[in-house]
N, C-alpha and C positions, 0 to 999 in steps of 0.2 A: 526352624532355623528363626531367628528373632531379629528384627530390625530396629532400628535405631529411627525415632517419629521427633521430628522439630516441630515443635508446637510455632504455629504463626503469632508473630508479635506486632503489634503496631509498630509503625514509623516513629522513629525519634524514642521507644519504648526505654530506651536506656536513660536516655537525656534525665536529668534532675527535674523533679517536680517540685515547682516552689509554691507555696500555701500563703495568699495575702489577705488581707481585710479588705472587702470591696466597697467600695466609695461611690455615691453618688452621680460624680462623673464617668464609671462603669456601667451604669444602669442599663445604656443601650447596647455595648457590647454583651452583658451578662444576659439581657434579654434575648439577643440575638443568638445567644449559645441555647437558651432552652429551647425556643424556637424551632431552632434546628437536631434537636437532640431527639432521638426516635422516644425515649420515655419520657421529655420532658411535657412539663403538667404545667396549667394555669396558676396552679399554689406554687409554683416554683419560680415565677416572674419576681423582678425586684420591688414591684411596689406594693407587694405587699408587707414589705417591711414597715414601710411609710402609713401604710393605712392601720397598722397594729401599734406601731409608736405613738400615731396621731391621736387613738383612740383611746389607750391603755398606759402609755407609757414605758413599755415594753422594750427594751433596747434591741434591735435587729443587728446579729452579727455574723454578717454575709460571708463566705470565705469563697475566694475564687481561687482555682488552682492552675498551673501555668507550667508548661515545657517549653525550653529557648523562646520566652514571651508570648506564647499561643495561649487564649485559653483553652483548657482540656477537662475544667470539672468545677462545678460549683455548689456549693452547698447553703441552703438558705436557713437559717437557724434564728429564732425568738429566744432570748432570754427573759424568761418568766419569772416574776416573782408575785405569786399569789399569796395571799393573807392567809388563806386558808388552807393551800397544800404547799408553800414554803417556793424553794427555788428550783428550776429545771431548766433543759436547754428542749426546744420542741423545734422540728422542723414538719410541716410550718406551724405554728399556735394558730388557733381558731380557724383552722380550714380541716379539710380531710384528706391532704396530700404533702408531699415533701421528701428530706430524704437526700443522698447526694446523686448528683450526676458527674458522669465520668467518659472519656473515651476509651478507658478501660477499667478493670477491675484494679489494678493498682492505685487509679487516680481515685478511686474510690475512697480505696484501704486509707489511702495517704487524708484525706480530706476528713473520715472518721476519727484516724487516729488525731487530728489536729482538734477537732470539736472536742476530743475525750478530752486534751492538753488543758484547752481553754477551761473546759467544765470542773476539770478539777481544781485549776488554778484558781476559780471562784466560787467553789464549792456548792456547786449543785448537787441535788439528791439523786437525779436521773439524766441521761439524755434520752430523748424519743425521736427516733426516725418513721415517717407514715409512710414506710413504703419499703419494700422486703424486696426486690429486683436483683439486687445484689446480694447474698447472704456475708454479714460481716462475723468473722473470727471472733469468738469471745463476746458477741453480743446476744441476748436473749432474742427469740421470735415469738409474737403471740398472734396466733391466727384463731379462725372460727368464731370470733365475735362479731364482726362487719363481713358484709360481702359487697361489691360495687355493681351498679347495672348500666350496661353501655351497650349498644348496639346501633348497626348500619340500618340506615335508612332506604327501604327499597325506593326506585321511583316510580313504580306502577303502584298506584292506589288499593287496587285491590289484593296485588302482592301482601301490601303493607297489611291490612286487616286479616289477611290469613296467617300472620305473625302471632296476632293477639289471641290470647285466650276470648274461647264464645262469650262467656260471661260481660267482660268487657266490653268486646265488638258490640252485643245487644245495647250497651248503655251510650256507645258512641253514636250509634245511629240514632238512638231514641233523641240525643242530644242534637244531633244535627237536623232531626226533623221540627225540633224547638226552636233552631237556628234559621231555619224557612218558614217559621210563624212569627217570627222577629222578637221571640221570648229572649233569645241567647246572641252576645256578640262578643266580639272579642276586638280590644283595639290595643297598641303598642306607644301610647304617649303616656304610661304611668309616670307619675312623681314621686319625689320622697318621702312625702307627708302620706299622700294615699297610700303607698305601700307600708309605709310604719305604721299606720294604723291595723293595718288589718294584721301583719306582722305580729304585732306588739299582742294584739287577743288570741291569738293561736297559740303561741308561745305559752301564754298564761294559761291558756284551757287545758296545755297539756303540763304544765307544771315546770316551765322552766323559764329562766329569767333570760329577760331580753337583752341584745348588747344595746349600747347606748347610740343616742341618735348619731353623734357623731362620728362613730364607726361606717354608718351608712354613707353618712355626707363623704367623707374621704373616701370609700371606696366609690363611688359614683364620680367625683372627681380624679383621681390617679387613674381609673380604668376607663375613662370616658372613653367610649368606640367600642370598649369590648362588655359593655352589661349594657340592659334590655328589660323595661320594665313594663308588665301585661297584664291587662287588666279584662276581667269578665264582667260583662254586665247581667243581670237578668231583669226582665223587663225594663231596661233603661238605668239599671240603679246599680251600682259598682257591687259587685260579691266576691272576688280574690283577686287575689295582685302576685305576682311571680316577679322574681329578681332572678335574671340568667345570666351567663358569661356566653361569650363566645371566644374560641381558641383555637387556632389551627383550624382544621376540618370538622369540629365540635362545637355542640352546642348543651350549654350547661345549667338546666335548670334548678338553682339552686336553694333561695330563700322563698318561701311560698307562705302566706296567710289567706285567710277567708273568712267571711259571714257565715251563720248557722246554716243560713237559706243555700251557700253555697252547693252542698249535698244532695239536697232534696231536688235541686234543680241539673244535677248533672252536669255544674261549672266544672270540676274537677276531669273529667272524662275529655268535656269538650275542649277545657283549655289545653291538653295534652297534644289531643290530636292536632289540634288547629296548628299548635307551635311546629307539631313532626314537619305535617306538612309543608307549613310554611319555608321549613328551614330545607325541605327537597327544593322548592321553587329557589331558594338564594345556594343552591349549589352546595350545601353542608351535607357532610355524608354520616355523620353520628351523634346518636341524643344520648347523652351522657346522664342519666338520674343522680349519679354519685352513690355513697354510702349507705346502708341502713343495716341498724343492728338487724342481728337473725332471728326470722321468725317473731317481729312485730310488726303493726299496722301497715307501715310504710314498706318494709321490707315486701309484704305480699302485695300490696298496693302496685310496685313496682315491677314483680313477677309477671302480672297478668298482661305486662303489655308485651311480654314475647322477649323480654332481656335475659339472657342466664345470668343468674347470679356468679359473681367471679371473688373468692376469697381474698377477704384484703389482709395485708402481713402488717404489722409493727416490729421495729426493731428497739431495743431498749440495752442500754449501758447504763447498770447499777454504778452509781458515784458512792453517795452517804447513804442512798434508799437500801432495804432489804430485801424488796420484793417491786415486782413490777406495780404500777398505779393500774388502779380501777375504776378510771372517771367515767362514768356512761350512766346512763337513765334505770339500768336494771340491776345497780348495786346497791342493794337493800340498805346501807347507810345514806343513801339519798331520797328513800322511797319516802320518810316522814316528809322532806323537804317537799319533796313534788307535790302527797296530798294536801299541804298547808297552802303551797302557792295557787292552787288551782282553786283555792276558797279564798284568797284575798279581792279585796274590790281593785277591779282593772287599775285607776287613779294611784292605786298604791302598788299594785304589781311594776306598774311603769318607772313610778319612781324609786324602788329599792332593786328593779333587775338590772340596772347598769353596774349598778356596786355591787351585785353579788357575781355576772356574769365574768368578770377577771377572774373569778376563780373554774374558770371551766374553759380552758386552752383546748 
């Protein structure tokens, strides 16, 4: 004998879902929704649209879903018109997260459909959602390229050390000995000039164009109170700088740059360990390293800290394009540019980098 099972539906699920373009006056309501949503991330925040528009001139096309006047979903979309790659919609460009958030799957599907309608009307090549929490019908999924690393922070220091791979644990202990000898120190008052100098140098060394300085300035202005620049000094000289974000109960070390001496001095091990323990003191529960390309140096570095890699799924809707984009450092098409970039004098790389960075959203 079979029984009919009635699936539970959200209250007011039958109400009409209305989709509108978000305005700056709705920024606070938007961010409140993101912060209260279980899947809401830092890169869903409304301010990213302003940062990207200020730095690159790309138009934010943020959509809000409402039922009976109440916000039940949001999707941050950036209309990108890159000179080398054409026009696309990305949620969210120049970040590692995004995609639609909704009270239920019906809202997410409605938001995605609205983005597709806008994309078709504007002639984009493809739409990219940098999340895959809700699988969208008719969209293509890409996984296996990137993994994210996030970990809960143990309150007890010994428990914390026990999570870290033995080789990294030994390096941390050596770094702490260097700290006790006055050779390593951490400060949290780094400024934009100091950070950008280290970051631009590191990106040149990795063969990657640096973002324009106005991007950094807009980021620090729009997200004041949610950003922190930490600096490690080796024998009193700055050696590494890290720009991190704070969101909900998480700490996100995101942009990092360092001088050559940092590696030999164990500045990176010291930097991350000190920040992790500082997070515990502040009541922050999670340390989110962000995504890395699988089987690269950054991927292996993050894995040694005890965080397990979680595969990242991106979703694509092809409009004018015939295949999903492959914009990452491992793409053979970019290999000649990467090799050339590493050989450029730093002033030349810093001058040309911001012009090219807009092509790699």
